[in-house]
Residue frames relative to the residue before (quaternion, step in Angstrom):
aa qw qx qy qz dx dy dz
M 1.0000 0.0000 0.0000 0.0000 0.00 0.00 0.00
N 0.3657 -0.7357 0.5215 0.2302 3.61 -0.81 0.97
S 0.7159 -0.4726 0.2901 0.4243 3.57 -1.29 0.24
N 0.6411 0.5296 -0.3391 0.4400 3.61 0.97 -0.78
R 0.6638 0.4987 -0.2982 0.4708 3.54 0.99 -0.89
M 0.6179 0.5442 -0.3407 0.4540 3.57 1.08 -0.72
V 0.6555 0.5084 -0.3157 0.4607 3.60 0.96 -0.86
V 0.6439 0.5141 -0.3157 0.4706 3.56 0.98 -0.87
A 0.6517 0.5166 -0.3154 0.4571 3.55 0.97 -0.85
Q 0.6653 0.5115 -0.3109 0.4461 3.57 0.96 -0.87
R 0.6679 0.4963 -0.2997 0.4666 3.57 1.11 -0.62
G 0.5588 -0.6618 0.3606 0.3460 3.56 1.28 0.03
V 0.4130 0.7061 -0.4836 0.3114 3.61 1.22 0.22
I 0.7729 0.0039 0.0136 0.6343 3.55 1.00 -0.90
P 0.4798 -0.6647 0.4746 0.3205 3.62 -1.04 0.65
P 0.5049 -0.6263 0.4772 0.3537 3.61 -1.01 0.64
P 0.4744 -0.6985 0.4490 0.2921 3.61 -0.79 0.95
K 0.4425 -0.6716 0.5268 0.2748 3.53 -1.06 0.74
H 0.4425 -0.7062 0.4846 0.2657 3.56 -0.79 0.98
Y 0.4859 -0.6957 0.4483 0.2808 3.58 -0.79 1.02
A 0.5764 0.6373 -0.3778 0.3448 3.60 1.10 -0.60
D 0.7291 0.3839 -0.2358 0.5152 3.59 1.14 -0.48
S 0.4559 0.6749 -0.4622 0.3508 3.58 1.20 0.30
A 0.6272 -0.5686 0.3790 0.3736 3.57 -1.15 0.57
W 0.6694 0.5108 -0.3157 0.4375 3.59 0.91 -0.86
F 0.6534 0.5011 -0.3270 0.4637 3.60 1.04 -0.66
K 0.6370 0.5105 -0.3195 0.4812 3.58 1.03 -0.76
Y 0.5900 0.5604 -0.3551 0.4602 3.57 1.12 -0.68
I 0.6737 0.4932 -0.2974 0.4630 3.57 0.87 -0.94
L 0.6541 0.5215 -0.3132 0.4494 3.58 0.93 -0.85
S 0.6623 0.4990 -0.3066 0.4673 3.57 0.95 -0.86
C 0.6346 0.5193 -0.3315 0.4667 3.61 1.05 -0.69
C 0.6392 0.5186 -0.3245 0.4660 3.58 1.00 -0.77
A 0.6691 0.4900 -0.3003 0.4712 3.58 0.92 -0.89
A 0.6686 0.4996 -0.3059 0.4581 3.59 0.94 -0.85
T 0.6278 0.5273 -0.3374 0.4626 3.61 1.01 -0.73
T 0.6395 0.5182 -0.3213 0.4683 3.59 0.96 -0.83
A 0.6816 0.4819 -0.2934 0.4660 3.58 0.85 -0.94
E 0.6493 0.5306 -0.3186 0.4421 3.60 0.97 -0.82
M 0.6741 0.4951 -0.3057 0.4551 3.59 0.87 -0.88
V 0.6663 0.5130 -0.3048 0.4472 3.59 1.02 -0.77
T 0.8131 0.3046 -0.1175 0.4819 3.59 0.87 -0.97
Y 0.3963 0.7625 -0.4609 0.2218 3.62 1.18 -0.07
P 0.6064 0.5567 -0.3874 0.4150 3.70 0.88 -0.67
L 0.6415 0.5051 -0.3347 0.4705 3.60 1.03 -0.64
D 0.6179 0.5322 -0.3498 0.4611 3.60 1.08 -0.60
L 0.6386 0.5120 -0.3202 0.4770 3.57 1.01 -0.79
T 0.6470 0.5180 -0.3126 0.4641 3.57 0.96 -0.87
K 0.6358 0.5379 -0.3102 0.4584 3.56 0.99 -0.89
T 0.6609 0.5076 -0.3078 0.4591 3.59 0.94 -0.88
R 0.6510 0.5100 -0.3168 0.4645 3.59 0.94 -0.84
L 0.6462 0.5189 -0.3200 0.4590 3.60 0.98 -0.79
Q 0.6736 0.5057 -0.2964 0.4503 3.58 0.98 -0.81
I 0.6734 0.4972 -0.2953 0.4606 3.58 1.08 -0.70
Q 0.6157 0.5703 -0.3713 0.3973 3.61 0.96 -0.77
G 0.7454 0.3791 -0.2958 0.4616 3.55 -1.05 0.78
E 0.5117 0.6375 -0.4354 0.3771 3.59 1.21 -0.19
K 0.3835 -0.6986 0.5566 0.2349 3.52 -1.07 0.78
G 0.7954 0.3513 -0.2438 0.4294 3.51 -1.06 0.79
L 0.5923 0.5914 -0.3819 0.3919 3.59 1.19 -0.07
N 0.7406 0.3537 -0.2090 0.5316 3.58 1.15 -0.51
G 0.1330 0.8507 -0.4953 0.1152 3.52 0.79 1.01
N 0.5771 0.6033 -0.3878 0.3907 3.61 1.19 -0.07
G 0.5940 -0.6242 0.3461 0.3712 3.56 1.23 0.21
I 0.5647 0.5901 -0.3866 0.4282 3.56 1.28 -0.08
H 0.1829 -0.8039 0.5581 0.0942 3.58 -0.67 1.03
H 0.0505 -0.7811 0.6222 0.0079 3.52 -0.95 0.93
Q 0.4735 -0.6633 0.5023 0.2889 3.52 -0.93 0.96
P 0.3794 -0.7391 0.4935 0.2573 3.63 -0.60 1.00
Y 0.5328 -0.5839 0.4982 0.3563 3.52 -1.21 0.53
R 0.3472 -0.7884 0.4846 0.1520 3.57 -1.04 0.77
G 0.8196 -0.0095 0.0078 0.5728 3.59 1.15 -0.08
L 0.7588 -0.3977 0.2636 0.4434 3.51 -1.32 0.03
A 0.7069 0.4574 -0.2765 0.4633 3.58 0.76 -1.04
S 0.6669 0.5000 -0.3103 0.4571 3.59 0.92 -0.90
T 0.6335 0.5279 -0.3310 0.4588 3.57 1.02 -0.75
G 0.6803 0.4892 -0.2947 0.4594 3.57 0.85 -0.92
V 0.6604 0.4944 -0.3028 0.4773 3.58 0.95 -0.89
G 0.6485 0.5282 -0.3173 0.4469 3.57 1.00 -0.83
I 0.6479 0.5056 -0.3247 0.4683 3.60 0.97 -0.79
I 0.6590 0.4993 -0.3138 0.4668 3.60 0.93 -0.84
R 0.6919 0.4893 -0.2826 0.4494 3.59 0.90 -0.95
E 0.7708 0.3915 -0.1925 0.4642 3.58 0.86 -0.97
E 0.8154 0.2638 -0.1057 0.5043 3.57 1.06 -0.70
G 0.5584 -0.6066 0.3919 0.4081 3.59 1.20 -0.40
M 0.6560 -0.5543 0.3590 0.3654 3.54 -1.21 0.61
L 0.6804 0.5198 -0.3037 0.4180 3.58 0.88 -0.92
R 0.5572 0.6105 -0.3982 0.3978 3.62 1.21 -0.37
L 0.5322 0.6189 -0.4125 0.4045 3.59 1.22 -0.26
W 0.7269 0.3618 -0.2277 0.5375 3.58 1.25 -0.36
Q 0.3415 0.7400 -0.5137 0.2682 3.59 1.18 0.42
G 0.7865 0.2544 -0.2216 0.5173 3.55 -0.73 1.07
V 0.4276 0.7243 -0.4609 0.2832 3.60 1.22 0.10
T 0.5889 0.6000 -0.3761 0.3895 3.60 1.09 -0.62
P 0.7118 0.4000 -0.2864 0.5012 3.65 0.74 -0.87
A 0.5696 0.5766 -0.3912 0.4359 3.60 1.16 -0.45
V 0.6588 0.4806 -0.3025 0.4935 3.57 1.01 -0.81
Y 0.6175 0.5350 -0.3432 0.4632 3.59 1.01 -0.80
R 0.6311 0.5408 -0.3370 0.4423 3.57 0.99 -0.83
H 0.7059 0.4636 -0.2801 0.4564 3.57 0.86 -0.89
L 0.5614 0.5783 -0.3969 0.4391 3.58 1.16 -0.40
I 0.7021 0.3814 -0.2521 0.5460 3.56 1.23 -0.48
Y 0.7227 0.4828 -0.2656 0.4172 3.57 0.69 -1.15
S 0.7389 0.4295 -0.2561 0.4517 3.59 0.58 -1.11
G 0.6484 0.5231 -0.3235 0.4487 3.56 0.94 -0.84
T 0.6814 0.4907 -0.2886 0.4600 3.56 0.94 -0.92
R 0.7023 0.4824 -0.2931 0.4338 3.58 0.77 -0.98
M 0.6645 0.5111 -0.3175 0.4431 3.59 0.94 -0.81
V 0.6908 0.4701 -0.2822 0.4714 3.56 0.86 -0.95
L 0.6671 0.5019 -0.3146 0.4517 3.59 0.90 -0.89
Y 0.6577 0.5189 -0.3186 0.4436 3.58 0.90 -0.94
E 0.6714 0.4989 -0.3107 0.4514 3.56 0.88 -0.90
K 0.6328 0.5193 -0.3249 0.4736 3.59 1.06 -0.76
V 0.6725 0.4875 -0.2971 0.4710 3.58 0.88 -0.95
R 0.6590 0.5224 -0.3085 0.4447 3.59 0.92 -0.89
D 0.7398 0.4444 -0.2433 0.4427 3.56 0.79 -1.00
H 0.7729 0.3710 -0.1896 0.4786 3.59 1.10 -0.63
L 0.7827 0.3316 -0.1725 0.4977 3.59 1.12 -0.55
F 0.6279 0.5461 -0.3541 0.4267 3.60 1.08 -0.59
T 0.4546 -0.6495 0.5400 0.2826 3.53 -1.25 0.56
R 0.1999 -0.7951 0.5651 0.0925 3.57 -0.80 1.00
R 0.3218 -0.7530 0.5462 0.1765 3.57 -0.75 1.09
A 0.7036 -0.4708 0.3330 0.4153 3.54 -1.34 0.22
D 0.7081 0.4558 -0.2654 0.4695 3.61 1.07 -0.72
G 0.6226 -0.5765 0.3319 0.4122 3.57 1.27 0.12
T 0.5841 0.5739 -0.3739 0.4356 3.62 1.23 -0.18
R 0.2663 -0.7445 0.5908 0.1603 3.54 -1.34 0.28
P 0.6322 -0.5458 0.3727 0.4043 3.63 -1.09 0.54
V 0.5187 -0.6664 0.4426 0.3014 3.56 -0.90 0.97
W 0.6458 0.5384 -0.3451 0.4171 3.60 0.93 -0.81
Q 0.6293 0.5173 -0.3433 0.4675 3.59 1.09 -0.59
A 0.6351 0.5156 -0.3221 0.4765 3.56 1.06 -0.74
I 0.6278 0.5367 -0.3318 0.4558 3.59 1.06 -0.76
V 0.6748 0.4861 -0.2955 0.4701 3.56 0.86 -0.98
G 0.6674 0.5109 -0.3021 0.4497 3.55 0.92 -0.90
G 0.6627 0.5141 -0.3079 0.4492 3.57 0.96 -0.84
I 0.6553 0.5003 -0.3112 0.4727 3.57 0.96 -0.87
L 0.6731 0.5241 -0.3026 0.4252 3.56 0.88 -0.94
V 0.7346 0.4161 -0.2547 0.4716 3.57 0.69 -1.03
G 0.6063 0.5524 -0.3612 0.4435 3.60 1.12 -0.56
G 0.6642 0.5010 -0.3008 0.4662 3.56 0.98 -0.83
I 0.6532 0.5154 -0.3106 0.4595 3.57 0.96 -0.88
A 0.6849 0.4945 -0.2932 0.4477 3.56 0.84 -0.99
Q 0.6728 0.4905 -0.3076 0.4606 3.60 0.95 -0.81
F 0.6008 0.5548 -0.3655 0.4445 3.58 1.01 -0.70
L 0.6686 0.4915 -0.2947 0.4739 3.58 0.96 -0.81
A 0.7566 0.3957 -0.2002 0.4805 3.58 1.04 -0.80
S 0.3859 0.7814 -0.4407 0.2151 3.60 1.27 -0.07
P 0.6171 0.5432 -0.3809 0.4232 3.69 0.90 -0.64
A 0.6643 0.4907 -0.3140 0.4683 3.59 0.93 -0.81
D 0.6377 0.5208 -0.3348 0.4583 3.61 1.04 -0.69
L 0.6168 0.5407 -0.3370 0.4622 3.59 1.04 -0.75
I 0.6682 0.4906 -0.2948 0.4753 3.55 0.91 -0.89
K 0.6354 0.5525 -0.3244 0.4310 3.59 0.98 -0.85
V 0.6730 0.4981 -0.3033 0.4551 3.60 0.85 -0.97
Q 0.6594 0.5093 -0.3125 0.4562 3.58 0.94 -0.84
M 0.6742 0.4913 -0.3026 0.4610 3.58 0.93 -0.84
Q 0.6122 0.5620 -0.3566 0.4269 3.60 1.06 -0.64
M 0.7306 0.4354 -0.2374 0.4693 3.59 1.07 -0.67
E 0.4475 0.7198 -0.4484 0.2839 3.62 1.21 -0.09
G 0.6411 0.5342 -0.3373 0.4356 3.59 0.95 -0.78
K 0.6630 0.4929 -0.2988 0.4777 3.56 1.00 -0.84
R 0.6147 0.5475 -0.3478 0.4488 3.61 1.01 -0.74
R 0.6584 0.5121 -0.3173 0.4511 3.59 0.89 -0.85
L 0.6497 0.5115 -0.3162 0.4651 3.57 1.02 -0.80
E 0.6886 0.4673 -0.2750 0.4815 3.59 1.10 -0.64
G 0.5534 -0.6463 0.3771 0.3659 3.58 1.27 0.10
K 0.4851 0.6574 -0.4394 0.3733 3.56 1.21 0.31
P 0.5405 -0.6227 0.4421 0.3530 3.59 -1.08 0.61
P 0.5315 -0.6283 0.4522 0.3440 3.60 -1.02 0.69
R 0.3594 -0.7315 0.5410 0.2076 3.52 -1.05 0.82
I 0.8028 0.0104 0.0427 0.5946 3.56 0.98 -0.82
H 0.2663 -0.7654 0.5641 0.1582 3.55 -1.23 0.46
S 0.7978 0.0598 -0.0346 0.5990 3.60 1.18 -0.32
A 0.6506 -0.5198 0.3805 0.4021 3.54 -1.28 0.34
G 0.6469 0.5294 -0.3223 0.4443 3.56 1.00 -0.81
E 0.6543 0.5040 -0.3107 0.4705 3.57 0.99 -0.85
A 0.6370 0.5254 -0.3319 0.4560 3.58 0.99 -0.80
F 0.6474 0.5214 -0.3213 0.4536 3.58 0.91 -0.88
V 0.6800 0.4949 -0.2948 0.4536 3.59 0.85 -0.95
K 0.6808 0.4900 -0.2977 0.4559 3.58 0.92 -0.88
I 0.6388 0.5113 -0.3329 0.4687 3.58 0.99 -0.75
Y 0.6661 0.4981 -0.3044 0.4643 3.56 0.93 -0.89
N 0.6650 0.4994 -0.3120 0.4593 3.59 0.93 -0.85
A 0.6916 0.4922 -0.2834 0.4463 3.57 1.04 -0.76
G 0.8549 0.1049 -0.0137 0.5078 3.59 0.86 -0.87
G 0.5012 -0.6556 0.4368 0.3581 3.57 1.22 0.10
L 0.7850 -0.2962 0.2263 0.4949 3.55 -1.24 -0.40
R 0.6315 0.5468 -0.3471 0.4263 3.58 0.99 -0.76
G 0.6133 0.5677 -0.3451 0.4271 3.56 1.09 -0.67
L 0.6210 0.5533 -0.3408 0.4383 3.59 1.13 -0.57
W 0.7341 0.3773 -0.2215 0.5193 3.58 1.22 -0.39
K 0.3529 0.7152 -0.5254 0.2965 3.62 1.15 0.40
G 0.7982 0.2166 -0.1981 0.5260 3.53 -0.85 1.02
C 0.3989 0.7579 -0.4572 0.2395 3.57 1.24 0.15
M 0.6229 0.5795 -0.3723 0.3708 3.62 0.96 -0.67
P 0.6265 0.4911 -0.3714 0.4778 3.66 0.90 -0.63
N 0.6165 0.5399 -0.3442 0.4582 3.60 1.06 -0.67
V 0.6685 0.5026 -0.2986 0.4597 3.54 0.93 -0.95
Y 0.6431 0.5180 -0.3256 0.4606 3.60 0.92 -0.87
R 0.6768 0.5116 -0.2895 0.4432 3.52 0.86 -1.02
S 0.7042 0.4690 -0.2769 0.4555 3.56 0.83 -0.96
A 0.5876 0.5613 -0.3711 0.4495 3.58 1.11 -0.60
F 0.6940 0.4590 -0.2736 0.4825 3.60 0.95 -0.87
V 0.6565 0.5025 -0.3147 0.4664 3.57 0.98 -0.85
N 0.6531 0.5051 -0.3154 0.4678 3.57 0.98 -0.80
L 0.5873 0.5531 -0.3494 0.4764 3.55 1.16 -0.66
G 0.7168 0.4482 -0.2544 0.4697 3.56 0.89 -0.94
D 0.7367 0.4282 -0.2356 0.4673 3.58 0.96 -0.84
L 0.7878 0.3557 -0.1978 0.4623 3.56 0.36 -1.23
T 0.6805 0.4822 -0.2937 0.4671 3.58 0.87 -0.95
T 0.6595 0.5067 -0.3115 0.4597 3.58 0.92 -0.89
Y 0.6591 0.5113 -0.3218 0.4478 3.59 0.86 -0.90
D 0.6806 0.4945 -0.2942 0.4536 3.56 0.84 -0.99
S 0.7021 0.4716 -0.2741 0.4577 3.59 0.86 -0.99
V 0.6839 0.4896 -0.2903 0.4564 3.59 0.87 -0.97
K 0.6421 0.5273 -0.3313 0.4471 3.56 0.93 -0.84
R 0.6851 0.4712 -0.2930 0.4720 3.59 0.87 -0.87
Y 0.6132 0.5344 -0.3461 0.4676 3.58 1.12 -0.63
F 0.6535 0.5116 -0.3164 0.4594 3.57 0.93 -0.86
V 0.6889 0.4848 -0.2823 0.4590 3.57 0.93 -0.89
S 0.7503 0.4164 -0.2267 0.4606 3.60 0.85 -0.98
S 0.7773 0.3668 -0.1839 0.4769 3.60 0.92 -0.90
W 0.7492 0.3681 -0.2065 0.5104 3.57 1.01 -0.79
G 0.4345 -0.7230 0.4463 0.2989 3.57 1.22 -0.25
L 0.3814 0.7221 -0.5013 0.2861 3.60 1.16 0.39
S 0.4944 -0.6339 0.5073 0.3105 3.53 -1.22 0.53
D 0.4848 -0.6396 0.5077 0.3133 3.54 -1.21 0.54
N 0.3280 0.7599 -0.4777 0.2946 3.52 0.47 1.28
Y 0.8090 -0.3035 0.2152 0.4550 3.53 -1.39 -0.16
W 0.6992 0.4761 -0.2875 0.4492 3.61 0.83 -0.95
T 0.6259 0.5174 -0.3359 0.4772 3.59 1.03 -0.67
H 0.6397 0.5162 -0.3192 0.4716 3.58 0.99 -0.82
A 0.6633 0.5051 -0.3105 0.4565 3.60 0.93 -0.89
L 0.6746 0.4878 -0.3030 0.4638 3.61 0.88 -0.88
S 0.6557 0.5027 -0.3090 0.4709 3.59 0.97 -0.81
S 0.6683 0.4956 -0.3079 0.4614 3.61 0.93 -0.81
A 0.5991 0.5485 -0.3633 0.4563 3.62 1.10 -0.61
C 0.6500 0.5035 -0.3064 0.4797 3.58 0.99 -0.83
S 0.6819 0.4939 -0.2991 0.4490 3.58 0.87 -0.91
G 0.6322 0.5364 -0.3388 0.4448 3.60 1.02 -0.69
L 0.6631 0.5074 -0.2996 0.4615 3.58 0.97 -0.87
I 0.6922 0.4599 -0.2845 0.4780 3.59 0.83 -0.96
G 0.6375 0.5357 -0.3338 0.4417 3.58 0.98 -0.76
A 0.6703 0.4865 -0.3028 0.4715 3.59 0.94 -0.85
T 0.6416 0.5351 -0.3266 0.4419 3.60 0.97 -0.81
M 0.7347 0.4207 -0.2310 0.4794 3.57 0.90 -0.89
G 0.7490 0.4529 -0.2264 0.4273 3.56 1.03 -0.74
T 0.5569 0.6574 -0.3993 0.3134 3.62 1.06 -0.56
P 0.6699 0.4858 -0.3394 0.4473 3.69 0.75 -0.82
V 0.6688 0.4743 -0.3062 0.4837 3.58 0.94 -0.84
D 0.6293 0.5458 -0.3331 0.4417 3.58 1.07 -0.71
V 0.6200 0.5390 -0.3348 0.4614 3.58 1.05 -0.77
V 0.6745 0.4821 -0.2915 0.4772 3.57 0.87 -0.96
K 0.6520 0.5309 -0.3126 0.4419 3.57 0.91 -0.91
T 0.6801 0.4948 -0.2933 0.4545 3.57 0.89 -0.94
R 0.6810 0.4867 -0.2969 0.4596 3.59 0.91 -0.86
V 0.6352 0.5350 -0.3241 0.4530 3.56 1.02 -0.79
M 0.7266 0.4477 -0.2457 0.4596 3.55 0.88 -0.95
N 0.7175 0.4565 -0.2513 0.4622 3.60 1.14 -0.53
Q 0.5060 0.6827 -0.4276 0.3082 3.61 1.17 -0.26
P 0.5287 -0.6148 0.4721 0.3460 3.59 -1.17 0.53
T 0.2164 -0.7819 0.5766 0.0966 3.55 -1.21 0.53
D 0.2692 -0.7007 0.6124 0.2480 3.53 -1.36 0.09
N 0.4527 -0.6866 0.4939 0.2824 3.57 -1.23 -0.15
R 0.4797 0.7157 -0.3937 0.3205 3.56 1.19 0.55
A 0.5088 0.6683 -0.4300 0.3311 3.58 1.20 -0.12
S 0.4633 -0.6795 0.4988 0.2734 3.54 -1.09 0.70
A 0.6642 -0.4882 0.3680 0.4301 3.55 -1.26 0.22
C 0.6255 0.5501 -0.3413 0.4354 3.58 1.05 -0.73
S 0.6881 0.4630 -0.2923 0.4762 3.56 0.86 -0.93
G 0.6063 0.5516 -0.3559 0.4490 3.57 1.10 -0.63
L 0.6491 0.5087 -0.3139 0.4705 3.55 1.02 -0.81
V 0.6471 0.5064 -0.3203 0.4714 3.58 0.94 -0.86
S 0.6270 0.5451 -0.3346 0.4446 3.58 1.00 -0.82
A 0.6597 0.5071 -0.3127 0.4581 3.53 0.94 -0.88
V 0.6643 0.5096 -0.3111 0.4497 3.57 0.96 -0.86
L 0.7313 0.4287 -0.2327 0.4768 3.58 0.94 -0.89
G 0.5309 -0.6263 0.4224 0.3840 3.58 1.21 -0.14
C 0.3250 0.7460 -0.5116 0.2758 3.59 1.21 0.37
P 0.5708 -0.6537 0.3687 0.3331 3.58 -0.86 0.88
A 0.0550 0.8007 -0.5948 -0.0463 3.56 0.70 -1.10
D 0.0399 0.8522 -0.5197 0.0453 3.55 0.92 0.97
V 0.3829 -0.7514 0.5043 0.1854 3.54 -1.14 0.60
V 0.1681 0.8201 -0.5297 0.1364 3.56 1.08 0.72
K 0.7559 0.3566 -0.2158 0.5049 3.59 0.64 -1.10
A 0.5606 0.5876 -0.3985 0.4263 3.56 1.14 -0.48
R 0.6353 0.5251 -0.3349 0.4565 3.56 1.06 -0.70
I 0.6781 0.4970 -0.2912 0.4565 3.56 0.98 -0.89
M 0.7793 0.3666 -0.1670 0.4801 3.56 0.84 -1.05
N 0.2857 -0.7827 0.5040 0.2276 3.60 1.27 -0.24
Q 0.0331 0.8477 -0.5263 0.0566 3.49 0.80 1.10
P 0.5306 -0.5867 0.4830 0.3755 3.63 -1.17 0.41
T 0.6367 -0.5986 0.3436 0.3437 3.54 -1.14 0.64
D 0.6554 0.5216 -0.3366 0.4303 3.62 1.12 -0.34
I 0.6334 0.4803 -0.3438 0.5000 3.61 1.24 0.10
E 0.2528 -0.7914 0.5426 0.1239 3.55 -0.65 1.13
S 0.3290 -0.7114 0.5806 0.2201 3.58 -1.17 0.60
K 0.1961 -0.7832 0.5860 0.0691 3.54 -1.16 0.75
G 0.4946 -0.6686 0.4712 0.2938 3.55 -0.91 0.92
L 0.3654 -0.7547 0.5102 0.1913 3.56 -0.94 0.94
L 0.7299 0.4285 -0.2330 0.4789 3.59 1.14 -0.52
Y 0.8214 0.1041 -0.0067 0.5607 3.59 0.90 -0.90
R 0.4391 -0.6911 0.5123 0.2591 3.56 -1.05 0.80
N 0.7773 -0.1195 0.1131 0.6073 3.56 1.06 -0.82
S 0.7521 -0.3994 0.2649 0.4524 3.55 -1.29 -0.06
L 0.6486 0.5139 -0.3245 0.4582 3.60 0.97 -0.80
D 0.6290 0.5294 -0.3244 0.4678 3.57 1.04 -0.79
C 0.6408 0.5138 -0.3161 0.4748 3.57 1.02 -0.81
L 0.6368 0.5303 -0.3237 0.4567 3.58 0.98 -0.84
M 0.7029 0.4690 -0.2766 0.4577 3.60 0.79 -1.00
K 0.6716 0.4897 -0.3083 0.4627 3.61 0.94 -0.82
T 0.6225 0.5344 -0.3491 0.4529 3.58 1.03 -0.68
I 0.6698 0.4833 -0.2945 0.4806 3.59 0.94 -0.90
H 0.6773 0.5024 -0.2983 0.4471 3.61 0.91 -0.91
N 0.7454 0.4230 -0.2301 0.4609 3.59 0.86 -0.95
E 0.8361 0.2054 -0.0645 0.5045 3.59 0.94 -0.83
G 0.5755 -0.6038 0.3795 0.4002 3.61 1.27 -0.06
F 0.6857 -0.5178 0.3289 0.3918 3.54 -1.25 0.50
W 0.6950 0.5022 -0.2971 0.4201 3.56 0.89 -0.88
A 0.4649 0.6461 -0.4600 0.3933 3.58 1.26 0.01
L 0.5791 0.5839 -0.3686 0.4334 3.57 1.22 -0.47
Y 0.7148 0.3847 -0.2474 0.5290 3.56 1.25 -0.34
K 0.2654 0.7303 -0.5666 0.2742 3.56 1.10 0.66
G 0.8063 0.2247 -0.1822 0.5160 3.51 -0.81 0.96
F 0.3577 0.7523 -0.4972 0.2428 3.61 1.21 0.24
I 0.6559 0.5205 -0.3249 0.4397 3.57 0.89 -0.92
P 0.7056 0.4165 -0.3000 0.4885 3.64 0.75 -0.85
C 0.5896 0.5547 -0.3703 0.4556 3.57 1.16 -0.57
W 0.6730 0.4764 -0.2852 0.4887 3.56 0.95 -0.89
L 0.6724 0.4934 -0.2970 0.4650 3.56 0.91 -0.96
R 0.6671 0.4652 -0.3098 0.4924 3.56 1.17 -0.49
M 0.6909 0.4807 -0.2931 0.4535 3.58 0.87 -0.91
G 0.5988 0.5633 -0.3588 0.4420 3.56 1.11 -0.62
P 0.7123 0.4107 -0.2600 0.5064 3.61 0.73 -1.00
W 0.6164 0.5420 -0.3596 0.4438 3.60 1.05 -0.69
S 0.6766 0.4785 -0.2957 0.4752 3.56 0.86 -0.95
L 0.6364 0.5318 -0.3250 0.4545 3.57 0.97 -0.86
T 0.6901 0.4733 -0.2792 0.4710 3.58 0.85 -1.02
F 0.6726 0.5082 -0.3085 0.4406 3.57 0.86 -0.94
W 0.7394 0.4398 -0.2608 0.4379 3.58 0.64 -1.08
L 0.6395 0.5036 -0.3367 0.4734 3.58 0.99 -0.72
T 0.6593 0.4977 -0.3067 0.4728 3.56 0.96 -0.87
Y 0.6775 0.5140 -0.2914 0.4379 3.55 0.88 -0.99
E 0.6879 0.4720 -0.2895 0.4693 3.56 0.87 -0.92
Q 0.6655 0.5095 -0.3119 0.4473 3.59 0.97 -0.79
I 0.6980 0.4506 -0.2932 0.4731 3.60 0.86 -0.86
R 0.5781 0.5411 -0.3820 0.4764 3.58 1.18 -0.45
N 0.6618 0.5069 -0.3026 0.4620 3.55 0.97 -0.85
L 0.6788 0.4924 -0.2854 0.4640 3.58 0.94 -0.93
S 0.7010 0.4633 -0.2651 0.4729 3.57 1.13 -0.67
G 0.5299 -0.6457 0.4028 0.3741 3.56 1.24 -0.08
T 0.4540 0.6708 -0.4559 0.3688 3.57 1.28 0.29
S 0.5572 -0.6124 0.4415 0.3458 3.56 -1.05 0.70
A 0.6103 -0.5631 0.4087 0.3787 3.61 -1.15 0.58
F 0.5802 -0.6058 0.4193 0.3473 3.55 -1.14 0.69
């Protein structure tokens, strides 16, 4: 706005225009751009983490073919490259990006709205931690519920390379094919099967990531006197990545196993409804292969619901099995948080948007 227009605006003839950079839709776009960048950079570690969490499960290799399980992050990554090729490290990245177009955009915009309008602001600029915790859990659960179909597709695509090596028939070949088959098999409800483990996991991860970053960053600025700059963003994101991985890994293990388990087609409509209410996976693995009609429900063969998966994992493999893949999860969430927050804060600054 030039000086003449500013004077006219101040006199009340015309209202000063609101800058688009601070609008919700523009912040949504910026958060999606930052999340896409972080996802593309760190996705191979997510694939490695998923493979580590699946190995050791009983009942997945029922075809009699034995495969030596990978023993760690490096061995898993090298094994995938050697047995399946370099590009397989990005298998399933398309639905992962689609997920963040919904998940990251929603959680960032919602959290900022809740924080700015509902949180109590102290004189030093900080806000009560318990309010940040509640806000982080709430917006994380909502965002993941909306993005759950893309997450279901992503997990299935990540395991396709391993299925082929085990001599099993492919379930899907692309994200679009997976979406169509799931919808044809179970309708809209089928797209949200297994959504509750996703929601639980994202609520905890969002608590560790978004809430930690926001609270720690404001603490560094207000109490330590640090500037709101690149180094403060990097230090805050390192803390958020560690806390996010610590809180999210056990739920992530349960979520991954629940969504990846084999299914049959013998469950009744009643049991299917109960499964949906309890958060039971009712995964659509065989439904995708057999293209079942929508009135036939699939039933998990390994776990009845998320709690059953949790108890069986601890009983069969011990408590620390819940932290299978913690190191790659941490190594992935750390760089992911670092890449996301640095990118997000920088593009907000370049776009004229106020700091987060």
